[in-house]
N, C-alpha and C positions, 0 to 999 in steps of 0.2 A: 650285917648284910641287909640291904633293903629288899622290899617285897619284889620289885621289878628284877633285881639281880637274882633273887631266889627263883623266880618264875623263869627267867632266861636260862639259868643252869638246869632247871628241871626239864624244860622243853628241849634244851640241847642234849641232855642225857637220853631223853625219850627218843629224840630224833636219831641219835647215834645208835641206840639199841635197835631201832627200826631198820636203819640202813645196814648195820652189821648183820642183822638176822636175815636180811634179804639180799646180801651180796650175790651177784650172779643171777639175780632174778629179773634182770632188765629185759627189754624186748628181744625176742629171738632166742632167749636162753631157756634152759630147762630140757633140752633134748640131749640124749646121750649119744655116745659114739657107736652107732650101728645097731643098737638094740631097741631103740624107740622110747625107752623109759629111763630117765636119768639115774635113778637109784639101782638099776640093773645093768648099767653099762660098764665098759672097761673090764677091770680085774674082777668085779663082782660077778659079771656074766660068766666068766671063766670059773670062778669058785663054785657057782651054782650049777654049772654044767647043763645049761638050758638045752632042751631038745629042740629040734627044728620047729616042731609044732608050738612049743612055748615061745620061742623067738618070734614066730609069726603072730601069736596071740598078744605078746607084749607090744609088738609094733602096732598092732591094730588098736589096742587100748590107748597107746600114746597118740596115734593119729586121731583117734576119736576126741581126745582132750586137747590136742595141740592148739587149735584156734582159740578156744575159750581160755586156756591157760596163758597163752601169749598175750591175749587181750587184757586179762586180769593182771598179769605181770607188768604190762605196759602202763596200765592205769595206776598201779601201786608205785611204779617208778616216777610217773608224772606227779602223783600226789606228794611223794617225798621231795621231789625237786621243788614243787611249789612251796612246800613248808620251809625248806632250806632257804629258798630265795626270800621268803617273807621274814624269816628270822634275821636276815642281814639288812632288811629294810627298816630303818628307824621309825618310819611312819606307820608300820603295822601295829595294830592294837593287840592287846592281850586276848581279847575276844576273837579277833581274826585268827590269831595263832592257835587258839583252842579249837576253832572250827577246822582249820587246816590239819591240825594234828589228828582230830577225830576222823576226817576224811582219809588221811594217810593210813591210819590204823584199820579202818574199815576196808580199804582197798587191799592192804597187805593181807588181812584175814581172808578176804575173798580169794586171793591168789593161793594162799596156803591151803584153803579148803578144797580148791580145785585140784591142786597137786596131790593132796592127801587122798582124794577120791580116785585119782589115777593110780596111786600107789596101791590102794586097797584092791582095785580091780586086777592089777598085776600080781599081787600076792595071792589072789584066788587061783591063779594059774600054776602056782608052785606046789610041789609035793611037800609032805610033812618034813622030810629030810632037808629039802631046800629052804623051807621056812626056818628050820633050826639053824642052818648055816647063815642065813640072812640075819637072824636075831643075834647070833654070836658076833656079827660084824657091825651091828648097829652101834652108834655112839651112845655111851652110857649117860651123857649129860643132855641128850636131846639135840645137840648141835651136830651138824654134818661135818664131813671132812672134805667137802667139795670146794668149789672156787670161793675165793675171798675168805673173809672172817666169818666163821660159823657155817657157811655153805648151806647146802640142802641135801640131806640124805647122804648117799654114798657116791655122789658124782665123782668120777675120776679116782675112785678107791683103788 
């Protein structure tokens, strides 16, 4: 296998991993059904039996992070799209692809860190028993059971 084919497949796998790990993280995504934080929505909210005060707190935390999270998710989506487009363009050099991959990775990490900060703030609102229930339902491999492949947290759990 030539070096360019090896590089192509390496970047392709990296791109696929980035896309799969971020499915559902496009613009406007990341909000849950009625609770304000994706990983505490749907069935998980019922399992945790959130109090009205906790529901209000979770919504406030989600509202606080919403604009930044959506902007970072949009930037990550656009960076992945630019990388994918460049991969298909025969005129794109290896150095250009490396730079685009780095930007996509940085943008994805920024979105993940914002979401993680939101999750940690929401977790601070939970009781010890609720945290135990949440931990019991966390995916063991670090991948969520949400939308798409890998998802994020417990969206739609």
